[in-house]
N, C-alpha and C positions, 0 to 999 in steps of 0.2 A: 711407849708414849713419847719419850724424849726424842727418839729418832724421827717419828713422824712430825713432831713439832719443829725440830732443828733444821730439817732439810730446807724449809722455806724462810728461815730467819734472815739470811743475807738478801733475799729478794723482796722483802717488805718495803713498801714505798712511804708509809706514814712516818712522820718525824717522831723519834722517841721522846718521851717525857723526861725533862730534866728535874732532878730533885735537889741537887746542890747548886744553888745559883752562884755561889762564890767561884765556881770553876769556869763560869762564862758560858758562851754558846758552844754548841756541838760543831766540831770541825772534822773534816776528813783529810788525812795526811798520807802521802806516799812515804813509807818508812823503810822499804827495802826493795831492791831491784837486783836480780841475779840472772845469770845465763846458765842453762843446764848443759850437761855434756853433749846433748844432741843439738845444741844451738838454739833452743827455744828460750823465751824470756819469761820470768816470773815477776809480777809486780804485787807487792803487799801494801794494802791500804789499811790504815787504822782509823776507826771512828772514835775520836777522842774529844777532848775539851780544850778551850783556849788556855786555861790555867790548870793543867793536869796535876794530879796528886800522886801519880805513880801506880795507880790501881790497874787491874786487868781490864783493858778495853777491847771491844770486838775488832777482829782483823779478818779481812777478806783478801784472798790471793787469786790473782787473775793470771792465766797462762796464754801467751801469744806464741803460736808456732812460727818458726823462723821464716817460712815462706808466706805467711799471712799478713794482712794489713793490720795496722795498730787498732783500728776500730773492731777487728774481729777477735779480740782477746775474749776468753771465756772464763767464767767463774770456776775456780779449781778447788779452793779450800776455804773453810771458815773455822775460826776459833774464837771463843769468847764466852762470857757468862750468859746463861739463859734462865729466866725466872719461870718456875713452875709452881704448882699448887703446894709443893713441899719445900719451896725456897729456891735459892740460887744454886745452880750447878754449872760446872765448866763443860762446854760442848766443843768437840773437835770433829769436823766433817771433811772428808775428801770426796769430791764428786767424780763419778765415773762417766766416761764418754764412749758411746758406740757409734761408729761411722758406717752408714749404709754404703755398700760398694755395688756399683752397677757393673755387672759382668756380662760379657758376650760369650756364649757357648759356641765353640768351633770344633770341628772334627779334625784332630791332628793326623798327620801322616803316620801310619803304623811303623813302629820301630822297636828295637829291643829295649825293654824297660831297664832303667837304672836300678841299682841294688836297693837304694833307699827312696825310690820314687813313690809318690803318693798316688794311689789309684782308688777313687771313691767306690767304684763297683767292686773292686777286690776286697774292700773293707766291709762290704755288705754281706752278712752271714747268710748262708743257705743251709738246707738240710743235707745237701750233697757234700762229699768230702772235698776239701780244698786245701791249698797250700797253707800251712799254719802261719799265723801272725805272730809277731814278737810278743813276749810276755809283758805285763805291765812294768813300767820303769820302777815302781815301788809299790809296796802294799798299802801305803797311806792313801787317804782320800784327798784329792786335790780340789781346791776352790778355783773358781774362774779368775779371781784376782791373781792367784799364783800362776795359773796357766798363762795369763796375759804377760806377766812379768818375765816368765821363763820360756816364752814361746820359741825363741831361737834354739834353746837346748831341747825342748820337747817336740820339735817339728817331726811329724810322722811317727811319733812314739805313742804308746797306749798308756792312758792314765785311768785311774778309778775316780768316778764322780759320785756324789750323793745329791740327787735331785729332789727339791722340795715340790715344785710344780712347774708346768709349762705355761707360758704367757702368750696371749694373743692368738692369731691364726697363723698357720704354717705357710711356707713358700718352698718351691722346688729350686733351691739355689744352684745345685750341681746339674740339673736337667737329667737326672738319672732315676727319678722316682722317689728319692729320699725326701722327707719333709723336715725343713729347717724351722725350729722354734727358738724363740728367746726363752731361756730357762733360768730359774732362780735356784741356787744351790742352798745347802743347809749351813753355810759357814757363819751366817750372821755378821759378815764383814761389811765394810763400807761400799764395796762394789760386788754384790753377790750374783750379778746377772752375766750370762754368756750365751753363745749360740751353739746349738746341737742339732745335727741332722740325723733323723731316725728313719730306718727302713720301715715300711708298713708292717712287715712281719713283727718287728720289735714292738711297735705300738700295740699291736694285737696281743702279743704274749704278755705285755706289761699291763694289759687291761685299760689302755688309754685310747684305743681306737674309737670307742663310742663316747668317752668322756675324757678328752685330752687334758682338761684342767683339774682333774682329780688330784688331791694333795697326797704326797708321799709321806716319808722319804722313799726314794727308789735308788738302788745301787746300779750304776751303769758303767761299763767299760767303753772307752771311746778313744779313737785315734785323732791326734791333734793335727789339723791342717792349717798351714800358715800361708796367707795370701802374699804375693810379691810386693803389694803396696805397703810401705813402711808403717803407715798409721792405721792400716786396716786391722780390725780385731781378728784374733784367731777363731777358728770354728772347729768343733769336735764332731766327729762322725761316730755315732754309737754303733758298736759291733756286738754287744751282748750284755747280759746281766750276770753271767757266770763264766768262770775261766778254769781250765784244767791245764797245768803245765807239766810237761814230761820231756826230759832231755833238752831243756832249754827252749822248747817249742810250746806255744800256747794254742789251745783250741777254745774258742768262745762260742757260747750258746745262749739262747733266751730261756 
């Protein structure tokens, strides 16, 4: 309940009610401004009072990418007290951002594949024998937040996901018949959403072909694909729900 309430707190437009008149009117101050290692800027605004008493006041953090205009800063974090039916609680929120990428599918000139090159079709499992894929990087379950933070290290590697359900309608992002969904994981973290491309065979074997929004959880092994655009979110290509590893080689199946 607190999560669904808290997401909208910084976006409310009505003026809060003031209880202690001795503190004066409500004012908004810029209390901090920092530059991230990537060159982006963070601005922290505090909604306080004219005569503050040192209590905890709500703070909203805005993020401006280094190549964007000042007016294009986005709400990034919120922290402050929230009043519920059970009393006052401290709420800390970090907002996630997914950027739609417009891709143009072209047919490349055939060449010898690089050792670690990503091939969406090669990642699609079939019933025929094929070159084994690498084993999962770890036995643990990865959240989408962890994948996005570690995408440079996880590029082209296989991770284990735990899917709660698929969101919305699919699109064929790679142009190879896989169906890309926005997916919610089971992490209960601040940014539990990511992108996963499923082969039709996988959706059928998982029982999602007729009802793609049926709730799990479902265990899925997926290969991490990272787009060349720096700000683009990584996408995972599902390759199976089971894995067998022998002599350092993995075989995935549905």
